[in-house]
N, C-alpha and C positions, 0 to 999 in steps of 0.2 A: 404636528406632522413630523414624522421620523425622517431624518436625512441620513443617507448612506454615502460616505465619501469614497470616491474611487481614487485610488493612488496608482500610480504606475509602479509596477513591481520591478526592481532592479535585479535582473538575472545576471549572476556572476559571469556565466558565458554559455553559449548554446552547447558547446561541447561538454561542459560539466553537467548541465541538465540532461543531455542525452545519455551521458555516462550513468548517471543515477537511475534514469528510466531503464536502461538496458540492464543494469544489475537487478533492479526491481523486477522486470519482466522475466529475466532468467531465473530468479528465485521462485517466483510464482509457478512458472512452468515446471520447474524441476521438483518443487514441493509436491505438485500433483503426482508426478512420476514416482517420487519417493514413497508417498503414501500408498501407491499401488504395488510397491515392492520392487521397483527398479534398482539394479546394482550400478553404482557410478564408477566409471573408470578414470575420469579426469582428476587432477589433483584438486581443483576446486570442488567438484562434486563430492569427493571423498572428505574434504575438510569441512564442507557445510552439512553434508548428510551422513547419517550413521548407516553403514552398509551391513550391520549386524543382523538386521532383520530382512535384508533383500532376498528376492527370490530368482532374479535373472535379469537379462537385458530385454526380454520380450514380456511386456506386461499388458494386461487388459485394462482399458478404462471405460467406464460407463459414459453414456451420451453426453452428460453435462461436463464431466471431467475432460473428455476428448474435445468438446467445444472450447472450453477454457484454454486448453493447450494450443489448439489451432489458432485462437484469437491472439494468444501471447505471441505465437510465432509470426502471425501477420503484422503485429505491431512491432516486433524486433526488426522485421524486414523493412517496414515503413520507416523506422527511426534509424536504420543503417547500423544495427547493433553488431558488435563483435566482441563479446565478453572473453577475456583472456582466462581460459580455463586451466592454464598452467599456474596461476596464482593460487595462494592458499587462504585467501580472505576475501569476503565479499563486502562491498562498500554500501551497507544499508544501516541507517541510524536505528530503525525500528525493528530490527531482525528478531529480537526477544518477544516483541508483541506479535510479529507475523506468525511465529511458531504456534501461538495460541488460537489462531483463527480457524474457523470451521469453513467459512466462505472466504475464498482468496480474492484480492482485489487485482485489477490490472491498471498499470500506470498509464496516464495519458501524456499528451505532449507538453502541456503547460501546467504550471503550478499557480495556485492562488492561496490567499490567507485571509482569515478572519482575525483581525487584530483587536483584542479586548472583547471577548464574549460577554454580552449583556443579558443573555436569556437565562432561564432557570438552570439549575444543576440538571445535567442530562446524561443519562447512561450511554456508555460505549459497549457495544455487543461483540461477542465472538463470531456471530453469524447475522445474516440479514432476517432476523427474527427477534421480536421483543421477548420471547420466551428463552432465547439463548443466554449463555453465561454472560455476565457483566464483567468486562475487563478493566473498566475504569469510569471516570466521569469527567465531563466537561463543566468547569466552574466559572463563576464571574472572574473576568479579567484574563482568562486563558487565551492563547493564541492557537488557532486551528490551521493546520496546513491541509490543503486539498490538492492531490495530484494524481488521483485515481478516478476512473470512470464510475459515474453514478449508475446504480442498478435500481431502477424504480425510484422510490423515496429513500433509498439508503446510499450513503457514501462513507467510504473508508477515510478516516481522518487521523492525523497525528495531532497530539496536544502538547503545547510547550508553554513554559513560563515566559514572562515578559523578556527574559534574557535569552530566548529561543532554546533553552535546555529542554529536551525531551522528557515529558511527564507521563505520556501514555498514548494509546490509540485504540482504534476499534471502529465498528460499524455504527454510524450515527444515523438515526431515523429522522426524517423531516425534509421539507422542501428547502434546498439550499438557498433559494432566493428570499425566504422568509426568516433566515437566520438573523439574529440581532447582534450586530457587532459595532464597536466604536468606529472602526474603519475597516475597509476592504482593500486588499492588495492583490494585484494579479491582472 
């Protein structure tokens, strides 16, 4: 019989978690806009996104993109977000990975972790499709961070070594409740 141990996850502070989620949501919402050709005027927007290929302040979004932007805005409001757009740097550890994603994740309020992956080596995808590009893999002993909303059987995860240094990230396919971990935290 397999036992899964639940550990109480020690949050550094609610404001730190909210800060990370706010930066996360801001990035997702604005990456959608960047991909549509939006020209950023804020210091943060210009520091994070390249305005060289922008087309203007009025851009058209398809239904799915507009839905993602609207959902990000609702979550930003729910979390009480107020990202300082006068700054020149965004606080996201997985920013390099996020640029490679086709399907963009949305942060949720709480974070959890799979400490010590015991399952088979598993691919991490750029999109919620097994035929999409593989960005990395989850291997035995890896730590998985979950802080994004599941979409069906897909979840965006970050992968870390046992010292919590970031190794990768991407969309993982499977039922989170069936993942095989040494311990769960969250």
